[in-house]
Residue, then its C-alpha position, 0 to 999 in steps of 0.5 A: x521552485x521545486x518541491x520534494x514529494x510528500x509521498x516519500x515517507x521521510x519528506x512526509x514526516x518532515x512536512x507533517x510531523x515537524x515541530x512547526x507543523x502543528x497547524x498544517x497537521x490540524x488542517x489536514x486532519x480536520x479535512x480528512x476526518x471531519x470534512x473540513x470542520x475545525x473540530x480539532x483545535x490543538x494537538x501535540x506531535x509525538x516524536x517530531x521530525x529530527x533530521x539527525x535522528x530520522x537518518x538512523x530510524x527504521x521505516x515504521x518510525x517515519x510515520x506521524x503520531x499526534x495526541x489531540x486535545x481530548x487525548x485521542x491518539x492519531x497515527x498517520x502513515x504514507x505507504x508507497x507500495x503494497x506489502x505483505x499483510x499490510x492490512x493486518x499491520x494497520x490493525x496491529x498498529x492501531x491496537x498496540x497504540x490502543x492498549x499501550x495507553x494503560x499501565x499496570x492497574x490502570x483503569x480502562x476509563x482512561x482509554x482514549x480513541x485511536x484514529x489511523x489515517x493511512x495514505x496509499x499510493x496503490x489501490x487497496x479497496x477494489x469495491x469502491x471508487x472512493x478516494x476516502x474510505x472509513x471503517x468503524x465498529x458497528x453492528x453487522x445487521x442493523x448498522x448502529x455504532x458501537x457505544x465507544x468509538x475507540x478504533x477508527x481507520x481512514x484510508x486515502x488511495x491516491x491513485x483513485x484521485x483524478x481531479x485537476x488543480x482547476x477542479x478542486x473544491x473541498x479542503x480534503x481535495x486540496x490536501x490530497x492534491x498536494x500529497x499526490x502532485x507537490x513534486x510536479x509543481x514549479x510554483x505555489x498555485x493560488x488554489x493551494x496557497x489560499x489555504x495558509x496551512x497548505x502554503x506553509x507545507x509547500x514552503x517546508x517541501x521547497x527544496x531551496x529550504x532543505x539542507x544538502x544532507x536532507x535532499x540527499x536523504x529524500x533522494x535515497x529514500x525515494x529511490x529505495x521506495x521505487x526500488x522496492x516497488x519495482x521489485x514488488x511489481x516484478x515479483x507480481x508479474x513474474x508470478x503471473x507469468x509463472x502461473x500462466x506457464x504452469x496453467x499452459x503446461x497442465x493443459x497440454x499435458x492433460x490434452x496429450x493424456x486424453x489423446x493417448x487414452x483414445x488411441x491406446x486405451x487406459x494408461x498407467x498412473x506412472x505414465x500419467x505422472x511422467x507426462x504431467x512432469x514434462x516441460x512445455x517444449x517436451x509436451x509439444x514434441x510429444x504431441x507431434x511424435x505420439x502419431x508415430x507410436x504403435x503401442x504404449x511401449x513406444x510411448x514408454x521408451x519415448x518418455x524414458x529418453x526424456x526423463 
C-alpha cells in the first residue's frame, strides 16, 4: 500500500471533507477538542470535497468546514508553510465565520460558537513544547473565562510531535501520527487500524483507491506547496545572509572611521558617509591602504577613485 500525505491540503480535504468523512471528522475533532471524549455525535460537512470543483478552487477553499449538531461551526485548516500575517489570517477567518451567521436584523442570540483547528507543518509557538495549544477568551489577571465561549483557536504543530508508532496511547496521538506519517506507511498498522475511523481515513488515502486525475492533482499540489516552502526558506536564509553582510559591512566601516579619527582627528560627515557606503571589499582595501596616507587629502583622493 501507498498513501497520499494528509499534509497536502487537497488530500486533507479529500480525507476529512468528503461526503463519506463524517465519522472520520467526528473522531478527529473529539480527539483534538475534547481529549477523546465522544462529545460530538453528529455534524454536517459544508462544501464537501468534489474532485471537479476542487481543481478550480483557490487554496483557501481547500479548508474543511463543519457545522455540529448544536450549531457550532468548526474550521479545519492544514498549513504546510508559514506565510506573511498567518496568525492574523486565522483570527480573520474565525471572525468572518462568526459574523456571517447573522443576516440583517437577526438577533445576536442566534449566534453560535466558532472553533478554529489549525494544523501546521512548522513551529508557530516557541514558548511551549506542547503539540496542541488552545486559545480562548479569559480575564487577563484572574484568568476566568468570558461568559460566552464564542471563539476558540486550537493549533496542532506537527514538528513538535516526536512519538513513534509503538509509543502512541491516546486517540489524539493516533490522529496526529496519521496526519504526519501516513505517506511513509506501506500498510495499515494495527495501532492505527484498531480505530475504525483512522482505518477508513487510511483507505481513503490509499493511492489504489484514487483516480489517475486525483493522483496527478495531489502530486502537483504537493510539488507546488514544497516549492512555496522552499522559496520561503530561501528568502529567509537570503535575508539572514543579507543581514549578516550588512552587519559585517557596518562593523568594518565603523572600525575604519575610528582608526581614521585616531590618526587624523575629527573627519567630516561627508567622509563618514562615503566610508559607510563602501562595499566590504573596498573597506578591506581601505583598511590596508590607509596606513600609507599622510593626510586627510590622501583619504579623500582614495575615496574619489572608489565612489
